[in-house]
C-alpha positions as CSV (number, residue, x, y, z in Angstrom):
1,M,185.7,61.8,10.8
2,S,187.4,58.4,10.3
3,P,190.8,58.4,8.7
4,I,190.7,57.6,5.0
5,P,192.3,54.2,4.4
6,L,195.8,54.8,3.0
7,R,195.3,52.0,0.4
8,R,192.6,54.1,-1.2
9,L,194.0,57.5,-0.3
10,F,197.2,56.9,-2.2
11,A,196.2,54.5,-4.9
12,V,197.6,57.0,-7.3
13,F,201.1,56.1,-5.9
14,A,200.7,52.5,-6.7
15,S,201.0,53.2,-10.4
16,S,204.4,54.9,-9.8
17,A,207.7,53.5,-8.7
18,I,207.2,55.0,-5.3
19,G,205.1,52.5,-3.4
20,V,203.1,52.9,-0.2
21,A,203.9,51.8,3.3
22,S,201.4,51.1,6.0
23,V,200.6,53.8,8.6
24,A,199.7,53.9,12.3
25,G,197.3,56.5,13.6
26,A,196.4,58.2,10.4
27,Q,195.0,61.8,10.4
28,E,192.5,63.4,8.1
29,A,193.6,63.9,4.5
30,A,191.6,64.2,1.3
31,P,192.5,62.1,-1.8
32,P,194.8,63.9,-4.2
33,A,193.0,66.0,-6.8
34,G,192.3,64.2,-10.1
35,D,194.8,66.3,-11.9
36,Q,197.5,66.0,-9.2
37,K,199.7,63.1,-10.2
38,P,203.3,62.3,-9.6
39,Y,205.6,63.8,-12.3
40,T,209.2,64.2,-13.2
41,E,210.6,67.7,-13.9
42,T,213.6,68.2,-16.1
43,I,215.6,71.4,-15.6
44,P,215.4,73.1,-19.0
45,G,218.6,72.9,-21.1
46,T,219.9,69.9,-19.0
47,A,219.4,66.2,-18.5
48,L,218.9,66.8,-14.8
49,S,215.5,65.8,-13.5
50,F,213.7,65.3,-10.2
51,Q,210.5,63.6,-9.1
52,M,207.6,65.4,-7.5
53,L,204.9,63.5,-5.5
54,P,201.3,64.7,-4.8
55,I,200.5,65.6,-1.2
56,P,196.7,65.8,-0.6
57,G,195.2,68.6,1.3
58,G,193.9,68.0,4.8
59,T,193.9,68.9,8.5
60,Y,196.3,67.6,11.1
61,S,197.5,68.2,14.6
62,M,200.9,70.1,14.4
63,G,203.4,69.8,17.2
64,S,204.0,67.1,19.9
65,P,202.0,66.3,23.0
66,D,203.4,66.7,26.4
67,T,203.7,62.9,26.7
68,E,206.1,62.5,23.7
69,A,209.5,61.5,24.9
70,K,212.3,64.0,24.5
71,R,210.1,66.7,23.1
72,S,211.0,70.4,23.5
73,D,208.8,73.3,24.7
74,D,208.8,74.9,21.2
75,E,206.8,71.9,19.8
76,G,203.7,73.1,21.6
77,P,200.9,73.8,22.0
78,V,199.6,71.1,19.6
79,H,197.2,72.9,17.3
80,D,195.1,71.9,14.3
81,V,196.3,73.1,10.9
82,K,194.6,73.1,7.5
83,I,196.9,72.4,4.6
84,A,196.1,72.9,0.9
85,P,197.3,70.2,-1.6
86,F,200.8,70.5,-3.1
87,W,203.6,68.4,-4.6
88,M,206.8,67.7,-2.8
89,G,210.2,66.5,-4.0
90,R,210.6,62.8,-3.5
91,V,214.1,63.5,-2.3
92,E,216.2,66.5,-1.2
93,V,217.7,68.8,-3.8
94,T,221.1,67.6,-4.8
95,W,224.4,69.3,-5.7
96,D,223.8,68.3,-9.3
97,E,220.7,70.4,-9.5
98,F,221.9,73.3,-7.3
99,D,225.2,73.7,-9.2
100,E,223.2,74.7,-12.4
101,F,222.2,77.8,-10.4
102,A,224.9,78.4,-7.9
103,A,227.9,77.6,-10.1
104,A,226.0,79.2,-13.1
105,M,226.5,76.1,-15.1
106,D,223.6,77.1,-17.3
107,L,225.2,80.5,-18.2
108,K,228.5,78.8,-18.9
109,R,226.9,76.3,-21.2
110,K,225.1,79.1,-23.1
111,S,228.4,81.0,-23.5
112,R,230.1,77.9,-24.9
113,E,227.2,77.3,-27.3
114,K,227.2,81.0,-28.3
115,I,223.5,81.3,-27.6
116,D,222.0,84.8,-28.3
117,L,220.7,85.6,-24.8
118,K,218.5,88.4,-26.2
119,A,216.8,85.9,-28.5
120,Q,215.9,83.4,-25.7
121,V,212.4,82.7,-24.6
122,D,211.1,84.8,-21.8
123,S,211.5,82.0,-19.2
124,E,215.2,81.7,-19.9
125,K,215.6,85.5,-19.7
126,A,213.8,85.5,-16.4
127,G,216.0,82.7,-15.0
128,D,219.2,84.5,-16.2
129,A,218.1,87.6,-14.4
130,V,218.1,86.0,-10.9
131,T,221.2,86.9,-8.9
132,R,223.6,84.0,-8.4
133,P,225.6,83.2,-5.3
134,T,229.1,84.6,-4.8
135,P,231.9,82.0,-4.9
136,P,232.1,80.2,-1.5
137,Y,234.9,80.8,0.9
138,A,235.8,77.1,0.8
139,D,234.7,73.9,-0.7
140,M,231.1,73.7,0.6
141,T,230.9,69.9,0.0
142,F,233.6,69.4,2.6
143,G,234.8,66.4,0.7
144,Y,231.5,64.6,1.1
145,G,230.9,64.3,-2.7
146,R,228.5,65.9,-5.2
147,R,226.8,63.3,-7.4
148,N,223.4,62.5,-5.9
149,Q,224.5,64.1,-2.6
150,P,222.1,66.5,-0.9
151,V,223.3,70.1,-1.3
152,I,224.5,71.5,2.0
153,C,225.9,74.7,3.5
154,M,223.7,77.1,1.6
155,T,221.8,79.8,3.4
156,H,218.1,80.2,3.6
157,H,218.5,83.1,1.2
158,A,220.3,80.9,-1.3
159,A,217.7,78.2,-1.1
160,M,214.9,80.7,-1.6
161,E,216.7,82.2,-4.6
162,Y,217.2,78.7,-6.1
163,T,213.5,78.1,-6.1
164,R,212.9,81.6,-7.7
165,W,215.4,80.7,-10.5
166,L,213.8,77.3,-11.0
167,S,210.3,78.8,-11.1
168,A,211.4,81.2,-13.8
169,K,213.1,78.5,-15.8
170,T,210.1,76.0,-15.7
171,G,207.2,78.4,-15.6
172,K,205.9,76.6,-12.4
173,T,205.8,77.8,-8.9
174,Y,208.5,76.0,-6.9
175,R,209.4,77.2,-3.4
176,L,210.4,76.0,0.1
177,P,207.7,74.3,2.1
178,T,206.1,76.2,5.0
179,E,206.9,74.7,8.3
180,A,203.3,73.5,8.6
181,E,203.5,71.9,5.1
182,W,206.8,70.2,6.0
183,E,205.5,68.6,9.2
184,Y,202.3,67.5,7.4
185,A,204.2,65.8,4.7
186,C,206.7,64.3,7.1
187,R,203.9,62.8,9.3
188,A,202.2,61.5,6.2
189,G,199.0,60.9,8.1
190,T,200.5,59.6,11.3
191,K,200.3,60.9,14.8
192,T,203.4,59.1,16.2
193,A,206.8,60.5,17.0
194,Y,208.2,59.4,13.7
195,S,206.3,58.5,10.5
196,F,207.2,54.8,11.1
197,G,206.0,54.7,14.8
198,D,207.1,55.8,18.2
199,D,210.1,53.4,18.7
200,P,213.5,55.0,17.7
201,A,214.9,51.5,17.6
202,D,213.4,51.2,14.1
203,I,215.0,54.4,12.8
204,D,218.0,52.8,11.0
205,E,215.7,51.6,8.3
206,Y,214.5,55.1,7.5
207,A,217.1,57.6,8.4
208,W,220.8,58.6,8.3
209,F,221.7,59.9,11.8
210,V,224.7,60.2,14.1
211,E,224.7,56.4,14.9
212,N,224.8,55.0,11.4
213,T,226.9,57.6,9.4
214,E,229.6,60.2,9.8
215,K,228.5,62.3,6.8
216,P,225.5,63.1,4.6
217,Q,224.6,60.3,2.3
218,Q,223.2,60.1,-1.3
219,V,219.5,60.8,-1.4
220,G,216.8,58.2,-1.4
221,K,218.8,55.3,0.0
222,K,216.6,54.7,3.1
223,K,212.9,53.6,3.2
224,P,210.4,56.3,2.3
225,N,207.6,57.5,4.6
226,P,204.0,56.4,3.9
227,W,203.6,59.1,1.2
228,G,206.7,58.0,-0.6
229,L,209.1,60.8,0.6
230,H,212.7,59.7,1.4
231,D,214.9,61.2,4.0
232,M,212.3,63.3,5.8
233,H,213.9,62.0,8.9
234,G,217.7,62.7,8.9
235,N,220.3,62.9,6.2
236,V,220.1,66.7,6.1
237,A,217.8,69.1,7.9
238,E,215.6,71.0,5.5
239,W,214.9,74.7,5.2
240,C,211.3,75.9,5.4
241,I,210.1,79.4,4.4
242,D,209.3,80.4,8.0
243,H,211.2,82.5,10.4
244,Y,211.9,80.4,13.6
245,D,210.0,81.6,16.6
246,P,209.9,79.1,19.6
247,K,206.6,80.6,20.7
248,F,204.9,80.8,17.2
249,Y,202.6,77.8,17.9
250,G,200.9,79.8,20.7
251,T,200.0,82.7,18.4
252,A,196.7,83.2,16.5
253,A,198.6,83.1,13.2
254,A,199.6,79.5,13.9
255,T,196.0,78.3,13.5
256,A,195.1,80.2,10.3
257,P,194.7,78.1,7.2
258,G,198.1,77.5,5.7
259,P,200.0,79.2,8.5
260,V,203.4,80.7,7.9
261,N,205.8,83.0,9.8
262,F,206.9,85.1,6.9
263,P,210.6,85.8,6.0
264,T,212.0,89.3,6.6
265,P,215.3,91.1,5.7
266,K,216.7,89.5,8.9
267,E,219.3,86.8,8.2
268,Y,218.4,84.8,11.3
269,S,216.6,82.7,12.4
270,Y,214.9,80.4,10.0
271,V,213.4,77.0,10.4
272,A,215.2,73.8,9.4
273,R,213.2,70.6,10.0
274,G,213.8,66.8,10.0
275,G,217.2,66.6,11.8
276,S,220.3,65.4,10.2
277,W,223.2,62.9,9.9
278,D,224.8,64.8,12.7
279,D,221.9,64.5,15.2
280,D,220.7,62.0,17.7
281,S,217.4,60.2,16.9
282,D,215.2,62.4,19.1
283,R,216.1,65.4,16.9
284,L,214.7,63.5,13.9
285,R,211.1,63.3,15.3
286,S,208.3,64.7,13.1
287,A,207.6,67.5,15.5
288,A,211.3,68.5,16.3
289,R,212.1,72.1,15.4
290,R,215.4,73.9,14.8
291,G,216.3,77.5,14.0
292,S,219.5,78.8,12.3
293,D,221.9,80.9,14.3
294,L,225.3,82.7,13.9
295,E,227.2,79.4,14.7
296,W,226.2,78.2,11.2
297,S,228.7,80.7,9.7
298,V,231.3,80.8,12.5
299,Q,234.2,79.9,10.1
300,D,233.3,82.6,7.5
301,P,236.0,85.3,8.0
302,Q,234.3,87.8,5.6
303,R,232.8,91.0,7.0
304,P,229.9,91.2,6.3
305,Q,229.6,87.4,6.1
306,S,228.2,85.7,3.0
307,I,224.4,85.8,2.6
308,W,224.8,82.7,0.3
309,W,226.8,80.2,2.3
310,H,226.8,78.9,5.9
311,T,230.4,77.6,6.3
312,D,229.4,75.4,9.2
313,A,226.0,74.0,8.2
314,T,227.1,70.7,6.7
315,F,223.9,69.3,8.1
316,C,221.4,71.6,6.3
317,G,219.8,71.3,2.8
318,F,216.4,71.7,1.4
319,R,213.5,70.2,-0.5
320,L,211.1,71.6,-3.1
321,V,207.4,72.0,-3.0
322,R,205.0,73.2,-5.7
323,P,201.4,74.3,-4.6
324,L,198.5,73.0,-6.6
325,D,196.9,76.4,-6.2
326,E,199.2,78.9,-4.4
327,Q,197.6,80.5,-1.3
328,E,197.2,84.2,-1.8
329,N,199.6,85.4,0.9
330,L,202.4,83.3,-0.5
331,R,202.2,84.5,-4.1
332,G,205.5,86.2,-5.1
333,V,207.1,85.7,-1.7
334,K,210.9,85.8,-2.0
335,S,213.9,86.3,0.2
336,L,214.3,89.9,1.4
337,V,217.9,89.5,2.6
338,V,220.4,91.9,1.1
339,K,224.1,91.7,1.9
340,G,225.1,94.3,4.5
341,K,221.6,95.7,4.7
342,G,219.7,93.4,7.0
343,S,220.1,92.8,10.7
344,K,221.2,89.4,12.1
């Protein structure tokens, strides 16, 4: 099957402020469903909003070939993966949004305004019932700033709980992407090492990485990928739902439609994709994989250590997805981590 021309495939984007870039080596992707348009979500009770872009369903080759420069063994074998349509955040989740949940800004506002919590609509009651993070051991921004800055240093559990809170508040299913969805969206129809080609010399136009910054930058300042997503390469690495298993691609589960390596009560290791401001360019490749480990909380003196904050993960954040029709085995999936109960 011939690749669908990107001009036609994403004509829907042309009517938005997102724009479409040209693509080399496109893979198979269906046009976005008729009712799947870009939209802006406003967090109820606030002026905070974020943009979601339609990602069409399709099939692509996940992983990197043996010929790709500086690849790692965990990026193979390359295998075909079928992905259902979904929306993805145009940019990474920012501190502005995350603080509503993590710093309980919504609950504080309701208290100031003397809102009768028992008289709220069910969605607000459900959001209020989601457990909030404990106060961090230190300033988790590390002086890098908050406004429009990607949230950093939160654990996989915290990111999962944020999506559960947001889902309750909005009545829509928001969650982390599966690792397969993440790479599909990052590649945006391309087969090259990066969504802009194979040459890392061009990366400065698209990504923040160790050679052009010394800290995470405000989201959306670099060029987007062909599907309008900013910072898929670099800035902060992004949590996926999946447990990290370097040999997962060789399992039968990896080739099932909508593959996912489901989270468990274990706190480690989970997948973070895309590379970060603190990485060399090869770690920003579309196929590059990374798993969390104990070093991400090495400065946390608490015992047991926080299940909400990674004191040393200044390079890790996350991005939202919303499925068009949630796949059955992901319905209701949530973090199973409980402080002091799970193994590392």
